C-alpha positions as a Markdown table, in Angstrom:
| # | Residue | x | y | z |
|---|---|---|---|---|
| 1 | Met | 20.7 | 37.5 | 9.5 |
| 2 | Thr | 21.6 | 33.6 | 8.3 |
| 3 | Gln | 18.6 | 31.6 | 7.6 |
| 4 | Leu | 19.0 | 27.7 | 8.9 |
| 5 | Lys | 18.3 | 25.8 | 5.9 |
| 6 | Leu | 16.6 | 22.5 | 7.1 |
| 7 | Ser | 16.6 | 19.1 | 5.5 |
| 8 | Pro | 13.1 | 18.0 | 4.8 |
| 9 | Tyr | 13.1 | 15.3 | 7.7 |
| 10 | Thr | 13.9 | 18.0 | 10.3 |
| 11 | Gln | 11.0 | 20.6 | 9.3 |
| 12 | Gln | 8.0 | 20.2 | 11.3 |
| 13 | Arg | 5.8 | 18.1 | 9.5 |
| 14 | Arg | 3.1 | 15.8 | 10.1 |
| 15 | Ile | 4.0 | 12.0 | 10.7 |
| 16 | Ala | 2.0 | 10.9 | 7.7 |
| 17 | Asp | 4.1 | 13.3 | 5.5 |
| 18 | Arg | 7.3 | 12.1 | 7.3 |
| 19 | Phe | 6.3 | 8.2 | 6.8 |
| 20 | Ala | 5.6 | 8.8 | 2.7 |
| 21 | Ala | 8.9 | 10.6 | 2.4 |
| 22 | Phe | 10.8 | 7.8 | 4.4 |
| 23 | His | 8.9 | 4.7 | 2.6 |
| 24 | Ala | 9.3 | 6.1 | -0.6 |
| 25 | Glu | 13.2 | 6.7 | -0.1 |
| 26 | Asn | 13.4 | 3.2 | 1.5 |
| 27 | Pro | 10.7 | 0.7 | -0.2 |
| 28 | Ala | 12.8 | -2.4 | 1.1 |
| 29 | Val | 11.6 | -1.8 | 4.1 |
| 30 | Tyr | 7.8 | -2.1 | 3.2 |
| 31 | Asp | 9.1 | -5.7 | 1.3 |
| 32 | Glu | 10.9 | -6.7 | 4.3 |
| 33 | Leu | 8.0 | -6.4 | 6.5 |
| 34 | Val | 5.7 | -8.3 | 3.9 |
| 35 | Ala | 7.9 | -11.0 | 3.7 |
| 36 | Leu | 8.5 | -11.6 | 7.4 |
| 37 | Ala | 4.5 | -11.2 | 7.8 |
| 38 | Arg | 3.8 | -13.8 | 5.2 |
| 39 | Arg | 6.3 | -16.3 | 6.5 |
| 40 | Ala | 4.1 | -15.8 | 9.7 |
| 41 | Ala | 1.0 | -16.2 | 8.2 |
| 42 | Asp | 2.5 | -19.2 | 6.4 |
| 43 | Arg | 3.1 | -20.9 | 9.7 |
| 44 | Gly | -0.1 | -20.4 | 11.0 |
| 45 | His | 0.2 | -16.8 | 12.8 |
| 46 | Lys | -3.2 | -15.1 | 12.1 |
| 47 | Arg | -2.5 | -12.0 | 14.6 |
| 48 | Met | 1.1 | -10.1 | 15.2 |
| 49 | Gly | 2.6 | -7.3 | 16.2 |
| 50 | Ile | 4.3 | -5.0 | 13.6 |
| 51 | Asp | 6.7 | -3.7 | 16.4 |
| 52 | Met | 7.9 | -7.3 | 15.9 |
| 53 | Leu | 8.9 | -7.2 | 12.6 |
| 54 | Phe | 10.3 | -3.7 | 13.0 |
| 55 | Asn | 12.6 | -5.3 | 15.3 |
| 56 | Val | 13.6 | -8.1 | 12.9 |
| 57 | Ile | 14.5 | -6.1 | 10.4 |
| 58 | Arg | 16.7 | -3.6 | 12.4 |
| 59 | Trp | 18.7 | -6.5 | 13.8 |
| 60 | Asn | 18.8 | -7.8 | 10.3 |
| 61 | Arg | 19.6 | -4.9 | 8.4 |
| 62 | Met | 21.7 | -3.4 | 11.6 |
| 63 | Leu | 19.8 | 0.1 | 10.8 |
| 64 | Ala | 21.3 | 0.1 | 7.0 |
| 65 | Thr | 18.0 | 2.6 | 6.1 |
| 66 | Thr | 18.2 | 6.6 | 5.2 |
| 67 | Asp | 18.5 | 8.3 | 8.5 |
| 68 | Asp | 15.4 | 10.5 | 9.1 |
| 69 | Gly | 17.4 | 13.0 | 11.3 |
| 70 | Thr | 15.7 | 12.0 | 14.5 |
| 71 | Gly | 18.1 | 9.2 | 15.5 |
| 72 | Phe | 16.1 | 6.9 | 14.8 |
| 73 | Lys | 16.6 | 5.0 | 11.3 |
| 74 | Leu | 13.3 | 2.9 | 11.6 |
| 75 | Asn | 11.4 | 5.4 | 13.4 |
| 76 | Asp | 8.6 | 3.6 | 15.7 |
| 77 | His | 6.4 | 6.3 | 14.9 |
| 78 | Tyr | 6.0 | 5.0 | 11.4 |
| 79 | Arg | 4.9 | 1.4 | 12.7 |
| 80 | Ser | 1.4 | 2.0 | 12.5 |
| 81 | His | 1.7 | 3.5 | 9.2 |
| 82 | Tyr | 3.2 | 0.1 | 7.8 |
| 83 | Ser | 0.6 | -2.0 | 9.5 |
| 84 | Arg | -2.2 | -0.1 | 7.7 |
| 85 | Leu | -0.3 | 0.0 | 4.4 |
| 86 | Ile | 0.7 | -3.6 | 4.5 |
| 87 | Met | -3.1 | -4.7 | 5.3 |
| 88 | Ala | -4.5 | -1.9 | 2.4 |
| 89 | Gln | -2.6 | -3.1 | -0.4 |
| 90 | Glu | -1.8 | -7.0 | 0.5 |
| 91 | Pro | -5.3 | -9.0 | 0.6 |
| 92 | Asp | -3.8 | -11.9 | 2.1 |
| 93 | Leu | -2.3 | -9.9 | 5.1 |
| 94 | Asp | -5.5 | -8.1 | 5.7 |
| 95 | Gly | -6.2 | -8.1 | 9.4 |
| 96 | Met | -2.8 | -9.4 | 10.4 |
| 97 | Phe | -2.1 | -6.5 | 12.7 |
| 98 | Glu | -4.3 | -5.0 | 15.3 |
| 99 | Thr | -4.6 | -1.1 | 14.7 |
| 100 | Arg | -6.0 | 1.8 | 16.7 |
| 101 | Lys | -7.3 | 4.9 | 16.0 |
| 102 | Leu | -4.4 | 7.4 | 14.6 |
| 103 | Ser | -3.6 | 10.3 | 17.9 |
| 104 | Ala | -1.2 | 12.0 | 15.5 |
| 105 | Pro | -1.9 | 12.7 | 11.8 |
């Protein structure tokens, strides 16, 4: 019997693990999200949704990232992970995004 070899993206892994792999392979996504959030903050915006920034990146880059095998190039499941990471690593953006308890690890 031949065993099907799956890529790391198609194996059953936690969303957090898939996010970590995607983030490592696509660091420019984080940089773009931070730049967009700072632009909004500089214009006086105190809070915003990460989904709006995701859509700006999708539009501007025309989905030019490494595909994660799910059919999404910027997977919506990663939004909450990016918002938390940005607020943890960028003190000037702490509190910019509303977060809720993660339902899936």
